[in-house]
N, CA, C and O atoms as CSV, one atom per row, in Angstrom:
chain,resi,resn,atom,element,x,y,z
A,1,MET,N,N,0.846,-1.177,0.000
A,1,MET,CA,C,0.000,0.000,0.000
A,1,MET,C,C,0.888,1.235,0.000
A,1,MET,O,O,1.802,1.343,0.818
A,2,SER,N,N,0.632,2.151,-0.895
A,2,SER,CA,C,1.405,3.393,-0.934
A,2,SER,C,C,0.908,4.343,0.135
A,2,SER,O,O,-0.177,4.156,0.686
A,3,ASN,N,N,1.699,5.363,0.430
A,3,ASN,CA,C,1.313,6.348,1.428
A,3,ASN,C,C,0.020,7.053,1.055
A,3,ASN,O,O,-0.712,7.492,1.942
A,4,SER,N,N,-0.283,7.173,-0.229
A,4,SER,CA,C,-1.491,7.875,-0.649
A,4,SER,C,C,-2.754,7.058,-0.382
A,4,SER,O,O,-3.859,7.590,-0.483
A,5,GLU,N,N,-2.611,5.782,-0.044
A,5,GLU,CA,C,-3.774,4.931,0.198
A,5,GLU,C,C,-4.027,4.688,1.674
A,5,GLU,O,O,-5.165,4.420,2.060
A,6,GLY,N,N,-3.017,4.772,2.503
A,6,GLY,CA,C,-3.160,4.462,3.916
A,6,GLY,C,C,-3.464,5.700,4.734
A,6,GLY,O,O,-3.664,6.789,4.195
A,7,PRO,N,N,-3.494,5.514,6.054
A,7,PRO,CA,C,-3.718,6.661,6.926
A,7,PRO,C,C,-2.553,7.638,6.867
A,7,PRO,O,O,-1.451,7.287,6.443
A,8,SER,N,N,-2.806,8.841,7.288
A,8,SER,CA,C,-1.763,9.867,7.299
A,8,SER,C,C,-0.636,9.470,8.229
A,8,SER,O,O,-0.866,8.875,9.282
A,9,ARG,N,N,0.588,9.804,7.836
A,9,ARG,CA,C,1.748,9.546,8.684
A,9,ARG,C,C,1.786,10.500,9.860
A,9,ARG,O,O,2.233,10.149,10.952
A,10,ARG,N,N,1.304,11.728,9.617
A,10,ARG,CA,C,1.399,12.774,10.623
A,10,ARG,C,C,0.405,13.868,10.287
A,10,ARG,O,O,0.090,14.086,9.117
A,11,VAL,N,N,-0.086,14.552,11.294
A,11,VAL,CA,C,-0.887,15.765,11.102
A,11,VAL,C,C,-0.184,16.892,11.843
A,11,VAL,O,O,0.479,16.664,12.855
A,12,PHE,N,N,-0.335,18.110,11.331
A,12,PHE,CA,C,0.294,19.243,11.988
A,12,PHE,C,C,-0.436,20.528,11.625
A,12,PHE,O,O,-1.081,20.622,10.581
A,13,THR,N,N,-0.321,21.511,12.505
A,13,THR,CA,C,-0.912,22.823,12.290
A,13,THR,C,C,-0.133,23.551,11.198
A,13,THR,O,O,1.098,23.539,11.187
A,14,VAL,N,N,-0.855,24.178,10.291
A,14,VAL,CA,C,-0.242,24.882,9.166
A,14,VAL,C,C,-0.078,26.367,9.494
A,14,VAL,O,O,-1.014,27.029,9.943
A,15,THR,N,N,1.117,26.862,9.262
A,15,THR,CA,C,1.368,28.294,9.290
A,15,THR,C,C,1.605,28.715,7.843
A,15,THR,O,O,2.656,28.413,7.278
A,16,PRO,N,N,0.634,29.413,7.233
A,16,PRO,CA,C,0.822,29.822,5.834
A,16,PRO,C,C,2.078,30.663,5.661
A,16,PRO,O,O,2.418,31.488,6.510
A,17,SER,N,N,2.763,30.436,4.537
A,17,SER,CA,C,4.013,31.147,4.224
A,17,SER,C,C,4.132,31.286,2.715
A,17,SER,O,O,3.723,30.401,1.963
A,18,ASP,N,N,4.685,32.381,2.293
A,18,ASP,CA,C,4.914,32.580,0.865
A,18,ASP,C,C,6.258,32.020,0.404
A,18,ASP,O,O,6.588,32.113,-0.778
A,19,SER,N,N,7.044,31.436,1.325
A,19,SER,CA,C,8.371,30.962,0.927
A,19,SER,C,C,8.820,29.647,1.570
A,19,SER,O,O,9.695,28.976,1.024
A,20,ILE,N,N,8.253,29.267,2.701
A,20,ILE,CA,C,8.728,28.074,3.402
A,20,ILE,C,C,7.811,26.885,3.105
A,20,ILE,O,O,6.632,26.889,3.460
A,21,ASN,N,N,8.377,25.865,2.447
A,21,ASN,CA,C,7.621,24.657,2.106
A,21,ASN,C,C,7.521,23.724,3.300
A,21,ASN,O,O,8.317,23.803,4.236
A,22,PHE,N,N,6.524,22.832,3.254
A,22,PHE,CA,C,6.412,21.766,4.242
A,22,PHE,C,C,7.609,20.827,4.102
A,22,PHE,O,O,8.266,20.805,3.061
A,23,SER,N,N,7.887,20.065,5.136
A,23,SER,CA,C,8.996,19.106,5.078
A,23,SER,C,C,8.648,17.885,4.232
A,23,SER,O,O,9.539,17.189,3.744
A,24,ARG,N,N,7.357,17.626,4.061
A,24,ARG,CA,C,6.884,16.518,3.221
A,24,ARG,C,C,5.646,16.972,2.458
A,24,ARG,O,O,5.031,17.987,2.785
A,25,ILE,N,N,5.297,16.199,1.439
A,25,ILE,CA,C,4.092,16.473,0.653
A,25,ILE,C,C,2.857,16.306,1.538
A,25,ILE,O,O,2.767,15.354,2.313
A,26,VAL,N,N,1.919,17.223,1.421
A,26,VAL,CA,C,0.664,17.180,2.176
A,26,VAL,C,C,-0.452,16.699,1.261
A,26,VAL,O,O,-0.555,17.132,0.114
A,27,ARG,N,N,-1.289,15.795,1.777
A,27,ARG,CA,C,-2.359,15.183,0.986
A,27,ARG,C,C,-3.732,15.803,1.205
A,27,ARG,O,O,-4.562,15.807,0.295
A,28,GLN,N,N,-3.981,16.329,2.406
A,28,GLN,CA,C,-5.281,16.912,2.710
A,28,GLN,C,C,-5.097,18.045,3.711
A,28,GLN,O,O,-4.098,18.111,4.428
A,29,LEU,N,N,-6.092,18.938,3.740
A,29,LEU,CA,C,-6.112,20.013,4.725
A,29,LEU,C,C,-7.468,20.043,5.410
A,29,LEU,O,O,-8.506,19.920,4.760
A,30,TYR,N,N,-7.452,20.206,6.714
A,30,TYR,CA,C,-8.667,20.468,7.484
A,30,TYR,C,C,-8.753,21.977,7.667
A,30,TYR,O,O,-7.753,22.619,7.989
A,31,VAL,N,N,-9.939,22.551,7.464
A,31,VAL,CA,C,-10.148,23.994,7.551
A,31,VAL,C,C,-10.973,24.292,8.804
A,31,VAL,O,O,-12.168,24.002,8.853
A,32,GLY,N,N,-10.322,24.874,9.813
A,32,GLY,CA,C,-11.016,25.189,11.061
A,32,GLY,C,C,-11.893,26.425,10.952
A,32,GLY,O,O,-13.017,26.444,11.454
A,33,VAL,N,N,-11.377,27.450,10.298
A,33,VAL,CA,C,-12.117,28.701,10.072
A,33,VAL,C,C,-12.133,28.942,8.572
A,33,VAL,O,O,-11.079,29.026,7.942
A,34,GLY,N,N,-13.321,29.053,7.999
A,34,GLY,CA,C,-13.481,29.120,6.551
A,34,GLY,C,C,-12.898,30.361,5.893
A,34,GLY,O,O,-12.625,31.374,6.536
A,35,GLY,N,N,-12.722,30.236,4.578
A,35,GLY,CA,C,-12.199,31.338,3.771
A,35,GLY,C,C,-11.510,30.798,2.541
A,35,GLY,O,O,-11.749,29.659,2.140
A,36,ASN,N,N,-10.660,31.601,1.940
A,36,ASN,CA,C,-9.897,31.195,0.755
A,36,ASN,C,C,-8.579,30.561,1.172
A,36,ASN,O,O,-7.987,30.941,2.182
A,37,ILE,N,N,-8.122,29.578,0.375
A,37,ILE,CA,C,-6.843,28.921,0.638
A,37,ILE,C,C,-6.073,28.848,-0.676
A,37,ILE,O,O,-6.569,28.321,-1.672
A,38,VAL,N,N,-4.860,29.383,-0.664
A,38,VAL,CA,C,-3.982,29.327,-1.832
A,38,VAL,C,C,-2.922,28.264,-1.552
A,38,VAL,O,O,-2.092,28.422,-0.657
A,39,VAL,N,N,-2.959,27.179,-2.329
A,39,VAL,CA,C,-1.996,26.099,-2.145
A,39,VAL,C,C,-0.975,26.122,-3.271
A,39,VAL,O,O,-1.264,26.554,-4.387
A,40,VAL,N,N,0.229,25.644,-2.954
A,40,VAL,CA,C,1.285,25.498,-3.942
A,40,VAL,C,C,1.444,24.015,-4.207
A,40,VAL,O,O,1.740,23.233,-3.304
A,41,ASN,N,N,1.241,23.640,-5.463
A,41,ASN,CA,C,1.350,22.241,-5.872
A,41,ASN,C,C,2.812,21.827,-5.965
A,41,ASN,O,O,3.705,22.674,-5.946
A,42,ASN,N,N,3.056,20.514,-6.068
A,42,ASN,CA,C,4.445,20.046,-6.102
A,42,ASN,C,C,5.191,20.461,-7.372
A,42,ASN,O,O,6.406,20.277,-7.448
A,43,ASP,N,N,4.496,21.015,-8.372
A,43,ASP,CA,C,5.171,21.557,-9.556
A,43,ASP,C,C,5.326,23.084,-9.464
A,43,ASP,O,O,5.668,23.738,-10.449
A,44,ASN,N,N,5.073,23.642,-8.277
A,44,ASN,CA,C,5.161,25.074,-7.958
A,44,ASN,C,C,4.059,25.938,-8.561
A,44,ASN,O,O,4.116,27.162,-8.451
A,45,SER,N,N,3.062,25.334,-9.191
A,45,SER,CA,C,1.894,26.105,-9.612
A,45,SER,C,C,1.007,26.339,-8.382
A,45,SER,O,O,1.124,25.633,-7.380
A,46,THR,N,N,0.131,27.327,-8.471
A,46,THR,CA,C,-0.762,27.609,-7.351
A,46,THR,C,C,-2.210,27.352,-7.748
A,46,THR,O,O,-2.589,27.445,-8.916
A,47,THR,N,N,-2.994,27.029,-6.744
A,47,THR,CA,C,-4.437,26.839,-6.911
A,47,THR,C,C,-5.119,27.532,-5.746
A,47,THR,O,O,-4.685,27.408,-4.601
A,48,THR,N,N,-6.192,28.265,-6.039
A,48,THR,CA,C,-6.955,28.927,-4.989
A,48,THR,C,C,-8.284,28.222,-4.801
A,48,THR,O,O,-9.059,28.065,-5.744
A,49,PHE,N,N,-8.538,27.800,-3.577
A,49,PHE,CA,C,-9.844,27.262,-3.202
A,49,PHE,C,C,-10.605,28.416,-2.574
A,49,PHE,O,O,-10.169,28.980,-1.571
A,50,VAL,N,N,-11.741,28.767,-3.161
A,50,VAL,CA,C,-12.494,29.954,-2.754
A,50,VAL,C,C,-13.650,29.562,-1.841
A,50,VAL,O,O,-14.374,28.601,-2.100
A,51,ASN,N,N,-13.802,30.333,-0.763
A,51,ASN,CA,C,-14.938,30.174,0.151
A,51,ASN,C,C,-15.064,28.773,0.726
A,51,ASN,O,O,-16.162,28.216,0.755
A,52,VAL,N,N,-13.974,28.202,1.179
A,52,VAL,CA,C,-14.023,26.872,1.793
A,52,VAL,C,C,-14.726,27.004,3.147
A,52,VAL,O,O,-14.377,27.866,3.953
A,53,ILE,N,N,-15.688,26.168,3.379
A,53,ILE,CA,C,-16.504,26.222,4.597
A,53,ILE,C,C,-15.730,25.625,5.771
A,53,ILE,O,O,-15.025,24.628,5.616
A,54,GLN,N,N,-15.865,26.238,6.934
A,54,GLN,CA,C,-15.197,25.706,8.128
A,54,GLN,C,C,-15.636,24.271,8.389
A,54,GLN,O,O,-16.783,23.897,8.148
A,55,GLY,N,N,-14.696,23.484,8.885
A,55,GLY,CA,C,-14.974,22.078,9.164
A,55,GLY,C,C,-14.772,21.160,7.978
A,55,GLY,O,O,-14.980,19.952,8.088
A,56,THR,N,N,-14.366,21.719,6.835
A,56,THR,CA,C,-14.168,20.945,5.613
A,56,THR,C,C,-12.765,20.352,5.572
A,56,THR,O,O,-11.806,20.968,6.036
A,57,ILE,N,N,-12.656,19.148,5.013
A,57,ILE,CA,C,-11.354,18.569,4.687
A,57,ILE,C,C,-11.252,18.589,3.167
A,57,ILE,O,O,-12.079,17.997,2.474
A,58,ILE,N,N,-10.224,19.280,2.649
A,58,ILE,CA,C,-10.038,19.335,1.196
A,58,ILE,C,C,-8.849,18.454,0.801
A,58,ILE,O,O,-7.896,18.296,1.563
A,59,GLY,N,N,-8.925,17.899,-0.379
A,59,GLY,CA,C,-7.934,16.981,-0.908
A,59,GLY,C,C,-8.688,15.800,-1.495
A,59,GLY,O,O,-9.918,15.834,-1.513
A,60,PRO,N,N,-8.046,14.796,-1.957
A,60,PRO,CA,C,-6.608,14.586,-1.893
A,60,PRO,C,C,-5.891,15.390,-2.972
A,60,PRO,O,O,-6.407,15.634,-4.063
A,61,PHE,N,N,-4.692,15.780,-2.613
A,61,PHE,CA,C,-3.806,16.468,-3.538
A,61,PHE,C,C,-2.377,16.276,-3.057
A,61,PHE,O,O,-2.151,15.618,-2.042
A,62,ASN,N,N,-1.429,16.828,-3.755
A,62,ASN,CA,C,-0.017,16.795,-3.356
A,62,ASN,C,C,0.479,18.229,-3.344
A,62,ASN,O,O,0.880,18.765,-4.377
A,63,ILE,N,N,0.450,18.854,-2.163
A,63,ILE,CA,C,0.866,20.252,-2.072
A,63,ILE,C,C,2.124,20.365,-1.217
A,63,ILE,O,O,2.400,19.521,-0.365
A,64,VAL,N,N,2.879,21.435,-1.472
A,64,VAL,CA,C,4.118,21.662,-0.741
A,64,VAL,C,C,4.045,22.865,0.194
A,64,VAL,O,O,4.935,23.070,1.019
A,65,ARG,N,N,2.972,23.668,0.061
A,65,ARG,CA,C,2.874,24.873,0.882
A,65,ARG,C,C,1.468,25.444,0.793
A,65,ARG,O,O,0.747,25.217,-0.178
A,66,VAL,N,N,1.095,26.190,1.826
A,66,VAL,CA,C,-0.075,27.064,1.778
A,66,VAL,C,C,0.465,28.480,1.825
A,66,VAL,O,O,1.131,28.866,2.786
A,67,ASN,N,N,0.179,29.251,0.793
A,67,ASN,CA,C,0.668,30.633,0.745
A,67,ASN,C,C,-0.068,31.506,1.752
A,67,ASN,O,O,-1.260,31.323,2.000
A,68,ASN,N,N,0.656,32.450,2.323
A,68,ASN,CA,C,0.052,33.414,3.230
A,68,ASN,C,C,-0.762,34.450,2.452
A,68,ASN,O,O,-1.871,34.809,2.849
A,69,THR,N,N,-0.191,34.930,1.331
A,69,THR,CA,C,-0.865,35.940,0.527
A,69,THR,C,C,-2.162,35.378,-0.047
A,69,THR,O,O,-2.163,34.331,-0.693
A,70,ASN,N,N,-3.248,36.072,0.193
A,70,ASN,CA,C,-4.593,35.750,-0.288
A,70,ASN,C,C,-5.234,34.534,0.380
A,70,ASN,O,O,-6.331,34.138,-0.014
A,71,THR,N,N,-4.589,33.932,1.375
A,71,THR,CA,C,-5.243,32.893,2.167
A,71,THR,C,C,-5.938,33.585,3.333
A,71,THR,O,O,-5.295,34.240,4.153
A,72,THR,N,N,-7.266,33.432,3.397
A,72,THR,CA,C,-8.041,34.063,4.464
A,72,THR,C,C,-8.571,33.040,5.463
A,72,THR,O,O,-8.992,33.409,6.559
A,73,ALA,N,N,-8.557,31.772,5.100
A,73,ALA,CA,C,-8.956,30.711,6.025
A,73,ALA,C,C,-7.870,30.561,7.089
A,73,ALA,O,O,-6.717,30.931,6.868
A,74,SER,N,N,-8.248,30.017,8.240
A,74,SER,CA,C,-7.260,29.825,9.299
A,74,SER,C,C,-7.562,28.550,10.079
A,74,SER,O,O,-8.502,27.818,9.769
A,75,SER,N,N,-6.759,28.309,11.079
A,75,SER,CA,C,-6.845,27.070,11.874
A,75,SER,C,C,-6.789,25.859,10.949
A,75,SER,O,O,-7.628,24.960,11.015
A,76,LEU,N,N,-5.770,25.864,10.082
A,76,LEU,CA,C,-5.578,24.792,9.110
A,76,LEU,C,C,-4.735,23.673,9.709
A,76,LEU,O,O,-3.765,23.933,10.421
A,77,VAL,N,N,-5.101,22.442,9.425
A,77,VAL,CA,C,-4.343,21.280,9.863
A,77,VAL,C,C,-4.033,20.445,8.628
A,77,VAL,O,O,-4.924,20.133,7.839
A,78,ALA,N,N,-2.755,20.085,8.468
A,78,ALA,CA,C,-2.309,19.307,7.307
A,78,ALA,C,C,-2.241,17.826,7.650
A,78,ALA,O,O,-1.913,17.447,8.774
A,79,PHE,N,N,-2.561,16.990,6.651
A,79,PHE,CA,C,-2.437,15.550,6.745
A,79,PHE,C,C,-1.363,15.120,5.740
A,79,PHE,O,O,-1.519,15.314,4.535
A,80,GLU,N,N,-0.270,14.535,6.247
A,80,GLU,CA,C,0.784,14.041,5.350
A,80,GLU,C,C,0.377,12.709,4.765
A,80,GLU,O,O,1.127,12.123,3.984
């Protein structure tokens, strides 16, 4: 079973940053407080999720960062 099929290896609180990547690829995000989320994909392209409702888990995807600029959602938790 690959890591993308099993349970998460680790979860951690996300601090959005425009320059600091996660130490590992993130597969899902939990959104504690709703809003927009700008993610950086593993090819360095960005995607904006607009108006994500609080309590939502978004993914699966392979992201390396959540950008601070234009991210209005908060209390984010990452699933590796």
